MDAnalysis code that builds the backbone (N, CA, C; Angstrom):
import MDAnalysis as mda
import numpy as np

u = mda.Universe.empty(276, n_residues=92, atom_resindex=np.repeat(np.arange(92), 3), trajectory=True)
u.add_TopologyAttr("name", ["N", "CA", "C"] * 92)
u.add_TopologyAttr("resid", np.arange(1, 93))
u.add_TopologyAttr("resname", ["MET", "ALA", "ILE", "LYS", "GLY", "ASN", "SER", "GLY", "GLU", "THR", "GLN", "ARG", "LEU", "VAL", "LYS", "ALA", "ILE", "VAL", "VAL", "LEU", "ILE", "ARG", "ASN", "THR", "THR", "TRP", "ARG", "CYS", "GLY", "ALA", "LEU", "GLU", "ARG", "ALA", "ILE", "VAL", "LYS", "HIS", "LEU", "HIS", "LYS", "LYS", "GLY", "THR", "ASP", "PHE", "GLY", "LYS", "ARG", "GLY", "VAL", "PRO", "LEU", "ASN", "GLU", "MET", "LEU", "GLN", "ASN", "PHE", "GLN", "VAL", "MET", "LYS", "GLY", "LYS", "LYS", "ARG", "ASN", "GLU", "PHE", "LEU", "ASP", "ALA", "ILE", "ARG", "ARG", "LEU", "GLU", "ARG", "ARG", "ASN", "ILE", "ILE", "ARG", "ILE", "LEU", "LYS", "LEU", "GLY", "SER", "PRO"])
u.atoms.positions = np.array([
    [92.911, 99.376, 87.506],
    [93.990, 99.653, 88.125],
    [94.256, 101.213, 87.944],
    [94.809, 101.771, 89.052],
    [95.045, 103.224, 88.971],
    [95.994, 103.584, 88.065],
    [96.724, 102.949, 87.465],
    [97.910, 103.224, 86.379],
    [97.127, 103.442, 85.045],
    [97.593, 104.551, 84.414],
    [97.271, 104.932, 83.107],
    [95.985, 105.363, 82.834],
    [95.511, 106.116, 83.873],
    [93.988, 106.620, 83.652],
    [92.797, 105.882, 83.648],
    [92.819, 104.608, 84.377],
    [91.520, 103.809, 84.532],
    [91.023, 104.068, 85.651],
    [90.378, 105.201, 85.707],
    [89.818, 105.611, 87.068],
    [88.660, 105.062, 87.317],
    [87.816, 104.462, 86.530],
    [86.791, 103.695, 86.744],
    [87.009, 102.611, 87.835],
    [88.111, 101.781, 87.603],
    [88.623, 100.684, 88.509],
    [88.815, 101.066, 89.831],
    [89.618, 102.229, 89.666],
    [89.974, 102.845, 91.030],
    [88.805, 103.603, 91.732],
    [87.863, 104.038, 91.246],
    [86.596, 104.421, 91.939],
    [85.711, 103.403, 92.583],
    [85.562, 102.210, 91.723],
    [84.784, 100.939, 92.445],
    [85.724, 100.377, 93.436],
    [87.078, 100.397, 93.404],
    [87.766, 99.958, 94.414],
    [88.059, 100.618, 95.824],
    [87.776, 102.195, 95.706],
    [87.468, 102.856, 96.829],
    [86.188, 102.792, 97.676],
    [85.154, 102.300, 96.956],
    [84.051, 101.980, 97.440],
    [83.990, 100.513, 97.857],
    [84.738, 99.878, 98.693],
    [85.204, 98.518, 98.986],
    [85.314, 98.252, 100.384],
    [85.146, 97.162, 100.942],
    [85.539, 96.860, 102.402],
    [86.660, 95.955, 102.369],
    [87.608, 95.915, 102.987],
    [88.902, 94.962, 103.140],
    [88.550, 94.284, 104.244],
    [88.810, 92.951, 104.277],
    [88.659, 92.008, 105.244],
    [90.051, 91.358, 105.294],
    [90.537, 91.312, 106.505],
    [91.728, 90.484, 106.857],
    [91.545, 88.758, 106.984],
    [92.301, 88.309, 106.182],
    [91.941, 86.574, 106.025],
    [93.148, 86.021, 106.877],
    [94.494, 86.455, 106.631],
    [95.514, 85.675, 107.431],
    [96.305, 86.974, 107.857],
    [96.733, 86.836, 109.300],
    [97.681, 87.840, 109.864],
    [99.268, 87.409, 109.792],
    [99.615, 87.568, 108.492],
    [100.890, 87.241, 108.210],
    [101.522, 88.519, 107.651],
    [102.819, 88.813, 107.793],
    [103.509, 89.649, 107.027],
    [104.978, 89.293, 106.494],
    [104.834, 87.945, 106.051],
    [106.164, 87.470, 105.538],
    [106.360, 87.741, 104.352],
    [107.444, 88.338, 103.904],
    [108.084, 88.856, 102.838],
    [107.023, 90.076, 102.492],
    [106.847, 90.813, 103.097],
    [105.838, 92.177, 102.803],
    [106.835, 93.125, 103.255],
    [106.400, 94.443, 102.383],
    [106.997, 95.470, 102.592],
    [106.471, 96.401, 103.955],
    [107.031, 97.527, 104.100],
    [106.479, 98.422, 105.388],
    [105.289, 98.821, 105.209],
    [104.699, 99.039, 103.981],
    [103.501, 99.575, 103.839],
    [102.335, 98.672, 104.027],
    [102.639, 97.165, 103.349],
    [101.811, 96.182, 103.558],
    [101.766, 95.684, 104.977],
    [102.699, 95.883, 105.609],
    [102.781, 95.527, 107.197],
    [101.925, 96.543, 107.962],
    [102.152, 97.594, 107.483],
    [101.279, 98.675, 108.285],
    [99.713, 98.510, 108.030],
    [99.460, 97.895, 106.781],
    [98.096, 97.657, 106.384],
    [97.632, 96.653, 107.420],
    [98.173, 95.488, 107.121],
    [98.047, 94.197, 107.993],
    [97.858, 94.292, 109.327],
    [98.743, 95.077, 109.858],
    [98.776, 95.425, 111.466],
    [97.336, 96.516, 111.702],
    [97.097, 97.295, 110.893],
    [95.713, 98.200, 110.989],
    [94.560, 97.292, 110.930],
    [94.504, 96.406, 109.884],
    [93.372, 95.492, 109.866],
    [93.184, 94.735, 111.185],
    [94.270, 94.113, 111.504],
    [94.363, 93.130, 112.798],
    [93.855, 93.943, 113.930],
    [94.475, 95.324, 114.398],
    [93.946, 96.013, 115.399],
    [92.359, 96.312, 115.223],
    [91.800, 96.559, 113.827],
    [90.413, 96.849, 114.035],
    [89.652, 95.588, 114.178],
    [90.134, 94.506, 113.943],
    [89.455, 93.218, 114.150],
    [89.442, 92.558, 115.529],
    [90.350, 92.841, 116.376],
    [90.623, 92.489, 117.661],
    [89.518, 92.908, 118.798],
    [89.440, 92.309, 119.785],
    [88.323, 92.733, 120.833],
    [86.761, 93.021, 120.156],
    [86.429, 91.980, 119.466],
    [85.007, 92.114, 118.772],
    [84.783, 93.141, 117.963],
    [86.031, 93.836, 117.233],
    [85.685, 94.774, 116.404],
    [84.809, 94.416, 115.149],
    [84.695, 95.474, 114.123],
    [84.222, 95.019, 113.040],
    [85.081, 94.073, 112.188],
    [84.528, 93.126, 111.296],
    [85.352, 92.302, 110.454],
    [85.838, 92.894, 109.435],
    [85.319, 93.818, 108.674],
    [85.786, 94.658, 107.536],
    [85.887, 96.172, 107.791],
    [87.131, 96.820, 107.067],
    [87.286, 98.155, 107.274],
    [86.845, 98.703, 105.950],
    [86.243, 99.713, 105.831],
    [86.117, 100.325, 104.508],
    [87.428, 100.930, 103.916],
    [87.752, 100.871, 102.676],
    [88.766, 101.265, 102.272],
    [89.046, 102.705, 102.079],
    [88.075, 103.546, 101.760],
    [87.921, 104.922, 102.115],
    [88.453, 105.263, 103.443],
    [87.935, 104.448, 104.412],
    [88.258, 104.854, 105.809],
    [89.793, 104.676, 106.094],
    [90.403, 103.710, 105.466],
    [91.888, 103.306, 105.611],
    [92.578, 104.354, 104.948],
    [92.159, 104.777, 103.707],
    [92.771, 106.022, 102.767],
    [92.947, 107.348, 103.784],
    [91.873, 107.347, 104.517],
    [91.842, 108.524, 105.362],
    [92.788, 108.357, 106.675],
    [92.708, 107.147, 107.274],
    [93.803, 106.868, 108.198],
    [95.320, 107.077, 108.014],
    [95.519, 106.598, 106.783],
    [96.868, 106.327, 106.282],
    [97.157, 107.859, 105.612],
    [96.463, 108.628, 105.660],
    [96.320, 110.215, 105.022],
    [97.086, 109.832, 103.520],
    [96.523, 109.272, 102.637],
    [96.840, 108.990, 101.247],
    [95.754, 109.174, 100.428],
    [95.044, 110.397, 100.410],
    [93.967, 110.518, 99.747],
    [94.031, 111.127, 98.264],
    [95.245, 111.517, 97.978],
    [95.809, 111.903, 96.729],
    [96.960, 111.556, 96.168],
    [97.132, 111.743, 94.908],
    [98.483, 111.523, 94.371],
    [99.273, 110.275, 94.356],
    [100.549, 110.384, 94.295],
    [101.501, 108.945, 94.160],
    [101.273, 108.325, 95.332],
    [101.156, 108.667, 96.572],
    [101.017, 107.630, 97.642],
    [99.683, 107.056, 97.929],
    [98.634, 107.639, 97.128],
    [97.427, 106.988, 96.973],
    [97.577, 105.810, 96.197],
    [98.246, 106.085, 94.925],
    [98.326, 104.764, 94.103],
    [99.561, 103.763, 94.694],
    [100.481, 104.133, 95.368],
    [101.286, 103.114, 96.016],
    [100.428, 102.293, 97.196],
    [99.549, 102.987, 97.803],
    [98.670, 102.334, 98.761],
    [97.849, 101.458, 98.126],
    [97.015, 101.922, 97.144],
    [96.125, 100.974, 96.441],
    [96.949, 99.722, 95.750],
    [98.403, 99.885, 95.252],
    [98.947, 98.673, 94.880],
    [99.253, 97.889, 95.838],
    [99.484, 98.241, 97.137],
    [100.014, 97.289, 98.252],
    [98.753, 96.526, 98.434],
    [97.501, 97.338, 98.449],
    [96.179, 96.593, 98.828],
    [96.213, 95.374, 97.731],
    [96.287, 95.715, 96.286],
    [96.299, 94.733, 95.433],
    [97.308, 93.575, 95.791],
    [98.482, 93.886, 95.947],
    [99.411, 92.600, 96.279],
    [98.966, 91.774, 97.398],
    [98.416, 92.477, 98.440],
    [98.172, 91.910, 99.611],
    [96.847, 90.626, 99.202],
    [95.998, 91.269, 98.503],
    [94.978, 90.456, 97.903],
    [95.199, 89.393, 97.063],
    [96.461, 89.620, 96.090],
    [96.969, 88.672, 95.066],
    [97.553, 87.319, 96.052],
    [98.189, 87.787, 97.389],
    [98.920, 86.824, 98.159],
    [97.790, 86.137, 99.252],
    [96.697, 86.221, 99.009],
    [95.390, 85.973, 99.922],
    [95.746, 86.308, 101.221],
    [96.077, 87.413, 101.617],
    [96.134, 87.786, 102.985],
    [95.002, 88.798, 103.255],
    [94.485, 89.582, 102.328],
    [93.153, 90.064, 102.399],
    [92.294, 89.669, 101.329],
    [90.851, 90.157, 101.593],
    [90.274, 90.129, 100.582],
    [89.264, 91.640, 100.477],
    [89.068, 91.839, 99.258],
    [88.522, 93.180, 98.770],
    [87.006, 92.767, 98.614],
    [86.059, 93.115, 99.230],
    [84.552, 92.953, 98.847],
    [84.198, 94.459, 98.221],
    [83.752, 94.123, 96.889],
    [83.525, 95.522, 96.400],
    [81.802, 95.597, 96.543],
    [81.596, 97.001, 96.806],
    [80.156, 97.454, 96.915],
    [79.514, 97.949, 95.803],
    [78.335, 98.025, 95.427],
    [77.761, 98.893, 94.598],
    [77.661, 97.979, 93.240],
    [77.712, 98.542, 92.228],
    [77.330, 97.695, 90.731],
    [78.642, 97.244, 90.445],
    [78.656, 95.967, 89.842],
    [79.758, 95.523, 89.259],
    [80.622, 96.048, 88.149],
])
């Protein structure tokens, strides 16, 4: 996690692909809704199935600081609720 200096997990998370499983935003916050909307928009019209997390960080302009941690927490909450799936790339 990105909390309390565990940067190894965060570095592995940034090298990941996010895949939308369900297009639902029931009981989600504004950031989660924006993430799901972004993934749905990328997946429509024969778009690519998954979106690299690094690309999403750049599109949402949250590359550093507190906003980045909030964004990564929102991604983890969506994964916990089985709305998205995070496919980690590279070594485990």
